[in-house]
Structure formats: C-alpha cells, structure tokens
LUMVODO-896028 format. One record per residue (C-alpha): z, y, x; residue number from 1; residue in three letters. Coordinates in steps of 0.5 Angstrom, whole numbers, padded with zeros to 4 digits. Layout:
PT     Z     Y     X   k   r
PT     Z     Y     X NUM Ala
...
//
This chain:
PT     Z     Y     X   k   r
PT  0000  0000  0000   1 Lys
PT -0002  0007  0002   2 Asp
PT  0005  0011  0002   3 Pro
PT  0001  0018  0001   4 Leu
PT -0003  0016 -0005   5 Ser
PT  0000  0009 -0007   6 Asp
PT -0006  0006 -0007   7 Leu
PT -0007 -0002 -0005   8 Ile
PT -0011 -0002  0001   9 Leu
PT -0015 -0009  0003  10 Leu
PT -0017 -0011  0009  11 Pro
PT -0024 -0010  0011  12 Ile
PT -0027 -0016  0014  13 Ala
PT -0031 -0015  0021  14 Glu
PT -0038 -0015  0021  15 Arg
PT -0041 -0019  0026  16 Lys
PT -0047 -0018  0029  17 Asp
PT -0052 -0024  0030  18 Pro
PT -0056 -0022  0036  19 Thr
PT -0049 -0021  0040  20 Lys
PT -0046 -0028  0038  21 Leu
PT -0049 -0032  0044  22 Met
PT -0050 -0040  0045  23 Phe
PT -0051 -0043  0052  24 Asp
PT -0058 -0046  0052  25 Gly
PT -0061 -0050  0057  26 Val
PT -0064 -0044  0061  27 Cys
PT -0061 -0038  0058  28 Lys
PT -0057 -0036  0053  29 Ser
PT -0059 -0035  0046  30 Val
PT -0057 -0031  0040  31 Ser
PT -0055 -0034  0033  32 Ala
PT -0060 -0030  0030  33 Gln
PT -0066 -0033  0034  34 Gln
PT -0063 -0040  0033  35 Leu
PT -0064 -0038  0025  36 Leu
PT -0071 -0035  0026  37 Glu
PT -0073 -0042  0030  38 Cys
PT -0070 -0046  0025  39 Gly
PT -0064 -0049  0029  40 Ile
PT -0059 -0046  0025  41 Leu
PT -0060 -0047  0017  42 Asp
PT -0058 -0041  0013  43 Lys
PT -0051 -0044  0010  44 Pro
PT -0049 -0045  0017  45 Thr
PT -0051 -0038  0019  46 Phe
PT -0047 -0035  0014  47 Asn
PT -0041 -0039  0015  48 Gln
PT -0041 -0037  0023  49 Leu
PT -0042 -0029  0020  50 Met
PT -0036 -0030  0015  51 Lys
PT -0032 -0033  0021  52 Gly
PT -0031 -0040  0017  53 Glu
PT -0034 -0043  0024  54 Lys
PT -0034 -0041  0031  55 Thr
PT -0040 -0041  0036  56 Val
PT -0036 -0047  0040  57 Thr
PT -0036 -0051  0033  58 Glu
PT -0043 -0050  0032  59 Ile
PT -0045 -0051  0039  60 Ser
PT -0042 -0058  0039  61 Val
PT -0046 -0060  0033  62 Asp
PT -0053 -0057  0036  63 Lys
PT -0051 -0060  0043  64 Lys
PT -0058 -0064  0044  65 Asp
PT -0062 -0058  0042  66 Val
PT -0058 -0053  0046  67 Leu
PT -0057 -0057  0052  68 Lys
PT -0062 -0063  0052  69 Gly
PT -0061 -0070  0052  70 Thr
PT -0060 -0074  0059  71 Glu
PT -0065 -0074  0064  72 Pro
PT -0070 -0080  0064  73 Ile
PT -0069 -0083  0071  74 Ala
PT -0074 -0089  0071  75 Gly
PT -0079 -0093  0066  76 Leu
PT -0078 -0100  0063  77 Ser
PT -0085 -0104  0065  78 Val
PT -0084 -0110  0061  79 Gly
PT -0084 -0117  0065  80 Pro
PT -0085 -0113  0071  81 Leu
PT -0078 -0110  0071  82 Gly
PT -0076 -0102  0072  83 Lys
PT -0079 -0097  0077  84 Met
PT -0077 -0090  0078  85 Ser
PT -0081 -0084  0076  86 Leu
PT -0084 -0083  0083  87 Ser
PT -0086 -0090  0083  88 Glu
PT -0090 -0090  0077  89 Ala
PT -0095 -0084  0079  90 Lys
//
C-alpha cells in the first residue's frame, strides 16, 4: 500500500529482452529470439522463458543436442571387415 495515496501497489514483472537471453552454442552464443526464429524453441517454451517460468539453463539441458551437437564420429563399421578410422576410410 502506498502511504500517501492509500492505493494498493502491485509489482511489475521485469520484461526480459529475448535478444539478450543467450544460449551457448557449438561455435558462438545465440539468443532466445534467434532460437525461436529458426524453430529450435517453440512459442510456448519461449513464452515460459519470457515469463520466468523456465530458465536458460533448463532449456539448454532440453536442447543440448541442438545447441552443443552430439558425440563426434570416431570411425566406421564396415560389416564383416570390422572397424576402421575415418582417416583409413578415405
């Protein structure tokens, strides 16, 4: 309550800038806005991030394969001949 006007004051939620919420990518950081525009983040998840219902860390865990990639390929399986490295396969 405001002591001067006797009005009830409600807190204003801080508006987050989606271009400043950054995710660590493979080569560089990318913003929540960029992830939304390229379809990695869906609109409901993006809205949860903007409202503070989800964090960048939580979403990063869910989108780890897209943001960081998967394990590198170290070799090939060549059927009955066995395995060989990528350099041997050339």
